[in-house]
N, C-alpha and C positions, 0 to 999 in steps of 0.2 A: 716695301720696307725702306725705300730711299729716305723717307722722312725721318725714320728712326735713326738711320746712319748719320744724317745731317745733324739731328738732335744730339747724338753721341759726340760727334766731332766738335760741335759748338760748345757743348758742356766741357769737354776736355780743354779746349782753347781758353775758355773762360776761367777754368780752374787753374791752368798754368799761369795766366796773366795775374790772377788774384794772388797766387803764391809768390810770384816774382815781386809784385807790389808790396806784399806783406814782408818779405825778406828785406827789401830795400828800405822800407820804413823802419823796421827794427834796427837795421844797421845804422841808419842815420841818427836814430834816437840815442844809440850807444856810442856814437862818434867813430864808427868804423865803416869802411867801404863794404858794399855788398858783394863786390866782385873780388874773387881770389882770396876771400877771407872766410874762414869757417866760423859759423855762429856758435855761441855757447851751447853745451849739450842740452841744457834744460829747454832753451828756445827751440833747438832743432827737434827735440822730442815733441814739444808742443805743436810745432808745424806738422810733424809726421802724423800725430793724432788727428789734427784738424783735417789734413788731407784724407786720411782713412775714413773719417766721419763723412766728409763730403762725398767720397766715392760710394759709401754705403747708401747714403740718401739718394744719390743719382741712380744706383742700381735698383733701389726700391721703386722709384718713380718710373724707371724704364720698364720694369716688370708690369706695373699697373697699366702703363700706356699700351704695352703689347697685349695684355689681357683685354683691355677695353677695345682695341682694334679687332682682336679675334672675335669678341662677342658681337661686334657690329657686323662682321662678315658672316657669322653663323646665323644671325637673325635676318639676313637677306632672304626674300621669298624665293621659292623654287618655282619657276615657270616652265610649263611644257611648251612645245612649239606652237600649239594653238593659242595659249595665253599670250605668247610673245607677239604673234601676228595680230591678235585682237587689240593688245595694248598699243601696238604700233599704229594700227588704223585709227584707233580712238584718239590717239595723240595728234595724228595728222588732221583729223576732222574737227577736233575741238581745241587745238592749240595747247594741248597738255592740261586742260582744265576739266576733263571728264571726271565727274564724281565716282563713276563706276570703277575707273582704274585706281582711284585712291582707295576705295573700299577693298578691291582685290589685293592691293599691297598689304593692307592691314590683316586681311584674312590669311594671306600667304605667310606672314611672319610667324616663325616657329617659337613657341614658348617652352623653355626647358622645364621638365618635371623632375623632382628629386626621387632617387631610389636608393634604398639601403644597400650597402656592399654585400656581396655574396662570396663564399669560399670558392677558390678556383684551384685547379691542379697545375702542374708545371707547364702544361700547354696552354693555359689560360681558359680552360673549359670548366663549366660548373661541375661540382661534385654532387652526385646523386646517391641516396636521397638527400634533397636539399631542405634543411630545417630553417624555417623562417618564423621564429617565434612559435605560435600555436599551430602554424600551418606547415605541412610537409609536402614537398613536391617530389613525386616518385618518377615521373616521366613527362616530358613536354609534348610527346606525340609527333605526328607528321602533319604538315600543312597541306590541305587540299585546295590548291590555288585555282583549279579549273572549274570549280563550282561556286557560284555566287552565294549560296546559302551557308557556306562555311566561313564567312567573314562579313563584317559590317564596316562602316566608316571608322568605328572606334575600337573594334575588337576582332581578333582572329581566333577561330576555334579548331585547334589541331586534333585530328583523330588519334586516339591513344593517350591523350592527356590524362594524367592521374594524380590526384592529390588526396590528402587526408587531414583531418583535424578532430580534436576532441570537442564534443558538444553535449548537450543535455540528453540524458537517457530517456527513451520513450516509455519506460516502465516507471521510473521515478526521476523527474527532471532535475531533482537536486543532486543526482549522481551524474557521472559522465559516461559517455560511450564513444566509440570510434566511428567516425563517418568517412567513407571513402567515396570520392567524387571522380567520375570518369566521363569522357566524351567518346561516343561510338559513332560509327558511320551509319547514316541512314540513306534514304533514296536521294532526296534533293537537299535535305538538311541534316545536320548532326543530331544525335540523340544524347540527351544529358541524363546521367544516372547518379543517384546518391544512395549508397547502401549503408545501413546501420548494422554494426556487428552483432547487435542483440537479435538473435533469431534471424539474422540476415534480412531484415525488413528493407525493401527496396522502394525507391521513389523515382519515377521516370517523367520526362517532360521534353518539350521542344526548346526550352531555354533553361538556363541555370535558375532563374527565378521561379519557374514552374515547380521544380523539385523542391527548392528551398521553402517556398510558401506552404507546400504540403507538410513539411516537417514542423513549421511554426504553427499551423492549424492543429496538428496532432498534439503538440505540447500544450497549446491553449486549452484543448479539450480535456487533457489529463489534469491540468491545474484547475479547471473550472472557471477560469477568468480569461478575458482577452488581454493578456499581458504583452503579447507580441504582435506586431503589425503583419497582417496577412493579405492585404489588398494586392491584386495582380494588375499588371498593365501600367503601373506608374513608374516614373523614372527611378524613384527611390527603391521600389521593389526590384527592378532590374539591377541596380547597383548592389543591393544586398546579396542577390544571387551570385553575381560575379565575384564579390568579395569572399563569399562562403567557399566557392570553388577555388579561389586564389588566382583567377584569371586576371583580375584587375590590380593585383599586388604589383606595385611599380617594378620591382626586380623581375617578376615573372613576365609581366607585360613586355618589358625590355628584351628579355631572352627570346620570347616567342617571335617578336617582329624581326629578330636577327637570325631566325632559323631559315634553312633552305626552302625556297618556295614562297616566301612571304612577298617577294616582288611581283608574283603573279596575282596577288589579291588586288584586283583593280579598284575596288571601292575604298579600300583601307587607306586611311590618312596617317602617315608616319608621325611619331611623337619623338621629340628629342629628350633623352633622359640624362641626368647628371647625378653622379654618385654623391650621397650625403657625406659631409665632411666632419660631422660630429654625431655622437649618440643622441643628443637632444634633438638634432635635426631629423634623424631617422625616426625617433619616437613621435615627432609631430606628423610625419608623413603617414604613419600607421595608426593614427588616432581613430579614424572611422572604423577600424577593425575591432574596436573595443565596445561596440554597441551590443545590446543584449541579444539581438537576433543572430549574432555571430560568435560572441565571446561568452563562454559559460560562466566565468567569474562574475561578469556584469549581470547576467540573467539571474544568477544565484542571489546577488544582492537585491535585485528587484523582487524576487520571490519572497525573500525574508521581509522586505519592507512592506510588500502588499499583505503578507500574512499578519504582521504586527499591526498594520493599520486597520485591517478588517477585524482583527480580534479586539482592538481598542474601541472600535465603533459599535460592537455588539453589546 
């Protein structure tokens, strides 16, 4: 922070010299000496306002500079001891021109993701049940860090995680039913469950997308048209399943990686989150949760559109 202190001192010195020059010039124009003579009240007020305005601009620029420096520091890559030794040997062998070290730098740079704010208690802990729009988080569960099957590079699956949301009824998709999503302990991998409160119909799978796709297939069968995507194995299907559970919701994702035991998840790659500063920014972050396979309101519009289109074509 030495550079910031120097910048502050230089700015103050410059401001003082500028005020002294301005006072001297005004005094000479009015035929009075600047030393030992009080300036007229109007001129003194003008100088005071000018000085206050200068200080305000200076403080704003200083805050921006501090924020800029902090962002640079936060974006520096995190190297473990192996990476440091590899980078050092590569630089010695290639005089700092190794393209692999450059690619590692880019890969290590952390990009911040936005997350909507959540209600906290006086101790700074989340208040459960946590209502996040259409999604409700009842429990984050416990992280199993000593088993590789309970986390990936991008996600952690805590045992006991529980969420719920309203989605299409399995009797009449134009109505809503409550779906409860849970993660339970298996042998080497977690088991994912989704239970619909209608007759307690249950869907089980080895991943969130396994359960979610079964629900979408059931709804398509009831509607008599393939209105919802049901393909398994694709990246899009995996993301839809995670969103339905709420695991990939930025606020939930951030809370899970902050839970005890997360550091033991060796494959997991940490993500930097930054709280949204406006409601519009938060709405943009949650835009993917409005697709028909997750949001009942969107599905209902699609059902009505498909019905009117099919009716018009017959």
